[in-house]
TORPA-4810 file (N, C-alpha, C, O; in nm, 3 decimals):
<nodes>
NODE_1_-1.051_-1.819_-3.928_-1.090_-1.680_-3.915_-1.108_-1.646_-3.767_-1.172_-1.721_-3.693_X
NODE_2_-1.052_-1.534_-3.725_-1.057_-1.493_-3.586_-1.195_-1.438_-3.551_-1.262_-1.377_-3.634_X
NODE_3_-1.234_-1.460_-3.425_-1.361_-1.405_-3.378_-1.349_-1.255_-3.357_-1.242_-1.204_-3.324_X
NODE_4_-1.459_-1.187_-3.377_-1.466_-1.044_-3.352_-1.526_-1.023_-3.213_-1.644_-1.051_-3.191_X
NODE_5_-1.445_-0.976_-3.120_-1.491_-0.952_-2.984_-1.526_-0.805_-2.959_-1.556_-0.767_-2.846_X
NODE_6_-1.520_-0.723_-3.065_-1.547_-0.580_-3.047_-1.692_-0.557_-3.009_-1.779_-0.639_-3.039_X
NODE_7_-1.717_-0.445_-2.944_-1.853_-0.410_-2.904_-1.940_-0.398_-3.029_-2.053_-0.447_-3.031_X
NODE_8_-1.888_-0.335_-3.131_-1.964_-0.314_-3.255_-1.992_-0.446_-3.327_-2.095_-0.460_-3.393_X
NODE_9_-1.903_-0.541_-3.315_-1.916_-0.668_-3.387_-1.987_-0.777_-3.310_-1.995_-0.891_-3.357_X
NODE_10_-2.040_-0.746_-3.192_-2.105_-0.846_-3.108_-2.235_-0.790_-3.050_-2.257_-0.669_-3.047_X
NODE_11_-2.319_-0.881_-3.005_-2.438_-0.841_-2.931_-2.407_-0.850_-2.782_-2.308_-0.910_-2.742_X
NODE_12_-2.492_-0.790_-2.702_-2.472_-0.799_-2.557_-2.476_-0.944_-2.511_-2.399_-0.984_-2.425_X
NODE_13_-2.565_-1.022_-2.569_-2.576_-1.163_-2.534_-2.447_-1.238_-2.565_-2.403_-1.322_-2.486_X
NODE_14_-2.386_-1.210_-2.680_-2.259_-1.274_-2.715_-2.149_-1.232_-2.616_-2.071_-1.316_-2.572_X
NODE_15_-2.145_-1.103_-2.582_-2.042_-1.057_-2.487_-2.061_-1.123_-2.351_-1.962_-1.159_-2.287_X
NODE_16_-2.185_-1.138_-2.307_-2.211_-1.208_-2.180_-2.158_-1.351_-2.186_-2.098_-1.399_-2.090_X
NODE_17_-2.179_-1.418_-2.298_-2.132_-1.557_-2.315_-1.979_-1.563_-2.316_-1.920_-1.650_-2.251_X
NODE_18_-1.916_-1.471_-2.388_-1.769_-1.468_-2.391_-1.712_-1.452_-2.249_-1.619_-1.523_-2.211_X
NODE_19_-1.768_-1.358_-2.174_-1.718_-1.333_-2.038_-1.748_-1.452_-1.947_-1.663_-1.493_-1.868_X
NODE_20_-1.867_-1.507_-1.958_-1.903_-1.623_-1.876_-1.808_-1.740_-1.903_-1.761_-1.804_-1.809_X
NODE_21_-1.780_-1.766_-2.030_-1.688_-1.875_-2.065_-1.548_-1.846_-2.012_-1.481_-1.936_-1.961_X
NODE_22_-1.503_-1.722_-2.024_-1.369_-1.685_-1.978_-1.357_-1.702_-1.827_-1.256_-1.752_-1.778_X
NODE_23_-1.459_-1.660_-1.754_-1.456_-1.674_-1.607_-1.456_-1.823_-1.570_-1.382_-1.864_-1.480_X
NODE_24_-1.536_-1.901_-1.637_-1.541_-2.045_-1.607_-1.404_-2.109_-1.626_-1.361_-2.188_-1.542_X
NODE_25_-1.338_-2.075_-1.734_-1.206_-2.132_-1.760_-1.101_-2.081_-1.661_-1.018_-2.158_-1.612_X
NODE_26_-1.105_-1.952_-1.632_-1.001_-1.894_-1.547_-1.015_-1.934_-1.401_-0.916_-1.930_-1.328_X
NODE_27_-1.133_-1.972_-1.357_-1.152_-2.006_-1.216_-1.146_-2.156_-1.189_-1.179_-2.200_-1.078_X
NODE_28_-1.106_-2.234_-1.288_-1.094_-2.378_-1.265_-0.996_-2.408_-1.153_-1.020_-2.497_-1.071_X
NODE_29_-0.887_-2.335_-1.148_-0.787_-2.358_-1.045_-0.735_-2.226_-0.990_-0.616_-2.211_-0.960_X
NODE_30_-0.826_-2.129_-0.979_-0.787_-1.995_-0.933_-0.906_-1.930_-0.862_-1.020_-1.974_-0.876_X
NODE_31_-0.878_-1.825_-0.787_-0.987_-1.757_-0.718_-1.077_-1.681_-0.816_-1.040_-1.657_-0.931_X
NODE_32_-1.194_-1.645_-0.768_-1.289_-1.565_-0.845_-1.227_-1.429_-0.879_-1.146_-1.378_-0.801_X
NODE_33_-1.263_-1.370_-0.993_-1.208_-1.237_-1.028_-1.242_-1.133_-0.921_-1.341_-1.145_-0.849_X
NODE_34_-1.158_-1.032_-0.913_-1.179_-0.925_-0.816_-1.301_-0.842_-0.854_-1.352_-0.852_-0.966_X
NODE_35_-1.348_-0.761_-0.761_-1.460_-0.672_-0.788_-1.427_-0.574_-0.901_-1.512_-0.541_-0.983_X
NODE_36_-1.303_-0.529_-0.903_-1.259_-0.437_-1.010_-1.268_-0.506_-1.145_-1.317_-0.448_-1.242_X
NODE_37_-1.221_-0.629_-1.152_-1.228_-0.705_-1.278_-1.373_-0.727_-1.320_-1.406_-0.715_-1.438_X
NODE_38_-1.458_-0.760_-1.224_-1.600_-0.781_-1.255_-1.664_-0.653_-1.308_-1.745_-0.657_-1.401_X
NODE_39_-1.628_-0.540_-1.249_-1.682_-0.411_-1.294_-1.640_-0.385_-1.439_-1.722_-0.344_-1.521_X
NODE_40_-1.514_-0.407_-1.469_-1.465_-0.385_-1.605_-1.529_-0.481_-1.705_-1.560_-0.442_-1.817_X
NODE_41_-1.549_-0.605_-1.664_-1.617_-0.701_-1.752_-1.761_-0.656_-1.778_-1.812_-0.669_-1.889_X
NODE_42_-1.825_-0.603_-1.674_-1.960_-0.552_-1.690_-1.967_-0.435_-1.786_-2.062_-0.423_-1.864_X
NODE_43_-1.866_-0.349_-1.782_-1.862_-0.236_-1.876_-1.848_-0.286_-2.019_-1.910_-0.230_-2.110_X
NODE_44_-1.767_-0.388_-2.041_-1.754_-0.447_-2.174_-1.888_-0.509_-2.218_-1.933_-0.485_-2.329_X
NODE_45_-1.949_-0.586_-2.131_-2.077_-0.649_-2.164_-2.181_-0.543_-2.201_-2.257_-0.561_-2.295_X
NODE_46_-2.184_-0.433_-2.126_-2.281_-0.326_-2.151_-2.245_-0.240_-2.272_-2.321_-0.152_-2.310_X
NODE_47_-2.129_-0.267_-2.333_-2.089_-0.192_-2.451_-2.029_-0.057_-2.421_-2.020_0.028_-2.510_X
NODE_48_-1.987_-0.034_-2.296_-1.930_0.095_-2.256_-1.781_0.106_-2.289_-1.728_0.217_-2.296_X
NODE_49_-1.714_-0.007_-2.308_-1.573_-0.005_-2.344_-1.538_-0.134_-2.417_-1.604_-0.236_-2.401_X
NODE_50_-1.435_-0.126_-2.497_-1.387_-0.244_-2.569_-1.311_-0.335_-2.472_-1.262_-0.290_-2.369_X
NODE_51_-1.302_-0.460_-2.507_-1.231_-0.558_-2.425_-1.085_-0.519_-2.407_-1.030_-0.534_-2.298_X
NODE_52_-1.023_-0.469_-2.513_-0.882_-0.428_-2.503_-0.865_-0.312_-2.404_-0.766_-0.308_-2.331_X
NODE_53_-0.960_-0.220_-2.401_-0.953_-0.108_-2.306_-0.973_-0.157_-2.163_-0.905_-0.111_-2.071_X
NODE_54_-1.064_-0.250_-2.145_-1.087_-0.306_-2.012_-0.961_-0.378_-1.963_-0.923_-0.367_-1.847_X
NODE_55_-0.897_-0.452_-2.053_-0.772_-0.523_-2.017_-0.664_-0.424_-1.976_-0.596_-0.445_-1.876_X
NODE_56_-0.647_-0.317_-2.053_-0.546_-0.216_-2.021_-0.575_-0.149_-1.886_-0.484_-0.126_-1.807_X
NODE_57_-0.701_-0.119_-1.861_-0.737_-0.058_-1.732_-0.710_-0.154_-1.617_-0.670_-0.111_-1.509_X
NODE_58_-0.733_-0.283_-1.639_-0.707_-0.382_-1.535_-0.557_-0.392_-1.506_-0.516_-0.400_-1.390_X
NODE_59_-0.476_-0.390_-1.610_-0.330_-0.394_-1.594_-0.284_-0.271_-1.515_-0.204_-0.284_-1.423_X
NODE_60_-0.335_-0.155_-1.551_-0.298_-0.032_-1.479_-0.341_-0.038_-1.333_-0.269_0.009_-1.245_X
NODE_61_-0.458_-0.095_-1.308_-0.507_-0.109_-1.170_-0.410_-0.195_-1.088_-0.373_-0.158_-0.976_X
NODE_62_-0.369_-0.308_-1.143_-0.279_-0.396_-1.070_-0.139_-0.336_-1.054_-0.073_-0.357_-0.953_X
NODE_63_-0.095_-0.260_-1.153_0.035_-0.191_-1.140_0.029_-0.090_-1.026_0.122_-0.081_-0.945_X
NODE_64_-0.078_-0.013_-1.020_-0.093_0.088_-0.915_-0.106_0.020_-0.778_-0.050_0.067_-0.679_X
NODE_65_-0.178_-0.091_-0.774_-0.193_-0.166_-0.649_-0.058_-0.219_-0.602_-0.028_-0.213_-0.482_X
NODE_66_0.022_-0.269_-0.693_0.154_-0.323_-0.658_0.247_-0.211_-0.613_0.329_-0.231_-0.522_X
NODE_67_0.236_-0.095_-0.675_0.322_0.018_-0.639_0.289_0.071_-0.499_0.376_0.126_-0.431_X
NODE_68_0.164_0.055_-0.459_0.121_0.103_-0.326_0.137_-0.001_-0.218_0.109_0.026_-0.102_X
NODE_69_0.182_-0.120_-0.253_0.195_-0.227_-0.154_0.323_-0.215_-0.075_0.350_-0.297_0.012_X
</nodes>
């Protein structure tokens, strides 16, 4: 059975744990997430947006950044 990562299906404490675990895994051999990524993760933890929306906003941010490079 798949985990429910939705804001409605989780507590703030669970969302903090999910993000903490994800950051720990992703930074094993990579730099720390950007400030923009941290802000979006914080919005998910605070229940202001779903994880899928934060991911889409992050993708759009990097696309715009690449287009302006």
